[in-house]
N, C-alpha and C positions, 0 to 999 in steps of 0.2 A: 773677642773685642771687649775693650774696657767699658764698663758700665759707668754712666754718668747720670747726674740728676736731670730730670726733666725740668723744663722751664717752670712748671707749676710747683714742683717740689722745691726747686731752688728758691722761688719767690716765698714759699711758706717758711723755709729755713731761714732766709734773710729776715723775714718778719719776726720770727722767734728770737733771733739774735738781737734785733733792735729793741725788743722788749726788756733786755737786760739793763738798759740805761747806760749812759756815758761812763759812769764810774767803773763798770766792768772792764772797759777798754783803756782806762787811764792809770794802769798800774804797770810798773816795770817788773819784769820777771828776774829779780836778782838771783833767785834760786837756780835759774837756768844759765844766767850769765856766768855764774861761778864755775860752770862745767865747760864753758867755751874755752878752748886752749888759747893761751896768750899768743901763741904763734900764728893764730888764724888772722889773716889780713883781708880776705874776701869772704864775706858772710852773707848767707841768704836766710831770711827769717820768714817762715810761712805762718800766716796769722799774726801779722805785726800790729793789729789793732790801731790805736791812735799814735803809736810810735814811741811809747815811753821806754820800752826795752831798747829800741834803737838809739834813743837819746842817751841812755846810760852806756851803751856800747861805744858810742862816739867818743867817750872819754879815752878810749884806746886809740892808738895810731893805726887806723884801718885804711886800706887802699880803696875798698868798695863795700858798701852795705846796701843790700837790696831787700825790699819788703814786698810781701803779697798779702792782701787783705780782701775778704769777701765783701764787706760793706764799703761802698764808694765814699760815703761821708767820713768814715774813719780813715780810709786810705788818704783822703785829702789832708786830714789832720796830721798824718804821719809823714808827709812829704818833706817837711823841713829837716828831718833827721836822717834821711836816707839818700843815697846816690840816685836811686830810682825806686818807685813804688808802682806795683801792678794791682789793679782792682779787679776782682772776679773770683770765680770758683777755680781753685788750684787744680782740680781734676780735669778741667776743660782748657786751662791755659797752657799754651806752649811757650815756655820762657826762651827768649832769644839769646841763649848763652851756649858756648861750645862745651864739649865734654871736658871734664877735669878743670872747670873754671873756678870753682869755689873751694875754700879750705874748710868751711863748716856750714851746715844747714841746721836751722832750729825749727822744731815743731812743738810749740807750746800749747798743749791741750788742743790739738788739731786732728790727729789721726782718728780719734773716736767719732768725729763728725763726718767722716768721708764714707762714700759708698764702697770704694775699693782701695783702702790704704796700702794693701800688699803690693798692688800694681804700681801705685804712686812711688813707693819707696824704691822699687826696682828701677823705675824711670829716672828718679832723681839721683840715684846712685851714680849714674853716668855723669852728672854735673859736678861730682866731687873728685878732687884729685886723689891719687892713690894714697891711702893712709889718712884721707880726710875725715873730719869728725862729723857726727850727727848727734845733736842734743834733742831729747824728746821727753815730754811729760805726758803720762797717760793715767787716768783714774783706774783704780783697782776694784773690779766688780765683786771680789771676794770679801770686801770690807764687812765686818761683823754686823753692822746695822742693816745692810742690804740683805745678808743671809738670814738674819734673825726675822725680819719682816716677811721674807719669802717663806721660810720654813714654818714659822709659828703662826703667822697671820694671813698667809696666802696673799700677800700684798706685794705688788710691783708697781709703784706709783711714780710717774715721771714728775719732775720738779722744774723750777725755773733755772736752777743751776746745780752744780754738784755732780755726784757720780751718776745719778739718773736724770741728768739734764735732758729735757725733751728734744733737744737738737742732736743728741747722740744717736748715731746709727749703728755703732759697733761697740762691743764691750769686751774687755780683756782682763785676764789674770796675768800674773808675772810669767807663768809658763807660756801662755799664748803670745805675750809680748816678745819673749825670747825667741820663740819660733818664728814670728813675723820678721824680726830684725835679722835673724840668722839666714832665713830663706831668701831675704832680699840682698844678702851679700855683706852683712855687717858683723863685726865682732864686738861684743859688749865689753866695755872697759870698766865702767863704774855704774853702780846702782844705788840711788839714794831713796830711802823710805821717808815719805812725808804724809802726816806725822806718823810716829811709830807708837801711838797710844799713850794714855795717861800712865802715871806711876802705878796706879792700882792695876790697870790692865797689863802692864809690863810684869808686875809681880805675879799675877795669875798665870800669865804666859810662861814665866820662869818655872813656876811650880808644876806646870803641865809639860815641862820638858821642851819648851819653845815650839810646841806643835801648833800654836795659835798665831804665830808670827804673821802668816799671810793674811790673817783676818783683821789685823790691827792697822794696816796701811791703807790710807785713803788714796794715795797717789804715788807713783814711781817716777822719779827723774832718772834718765838714763843717758850716759855718754857711750856712744859706740863709734867704732872706726871702720872705714871701708876696707874690706879685705883686698889684698893685692892679688 
């Protein structure tokens, strides 16, 4: 049986998300939009915030743009930019769409907030047409600052945002991201590293034979396609 958040846990998580302030929700994810295939006409965005990404996507000639947002007040702000917006916990929502309905699903910094992202991806895979695209961004727990604090200072401190955001329930490396997507029935097409370190760190990494690459990335943006 799929695990979901209790009402108390959901209320706490919602409260933590509200603490981030409106500016957190008022940015378009241009980095993810660039990965959305131009051929995608029906798009589902999970975690649509106040709708700025949807607003930007509307510049394309779409047939349908659907958003899902945890916070009701942000979902209300997003409504003008979407065909339809659902407010609530995506792990508990049953979206009223037939199998193979969408061309693309976007998860912008969403999966790490979920109890069971593995099960959700398998369930949402059914909503994608064969060969449909999934665009996802996930923070990298191997980032050198996290590893440094843990190894040298025995520190694992949650913060208001970032890799150790206190609303994160799951943590991923690139290897575990690959595993999750492949097990859910997706084939990875493109991986974007964001950012990939300063010039100094890149130089150090080059001198070390590129063995530090996985520690310089704060976030991975991934384009994957549904396997047929």
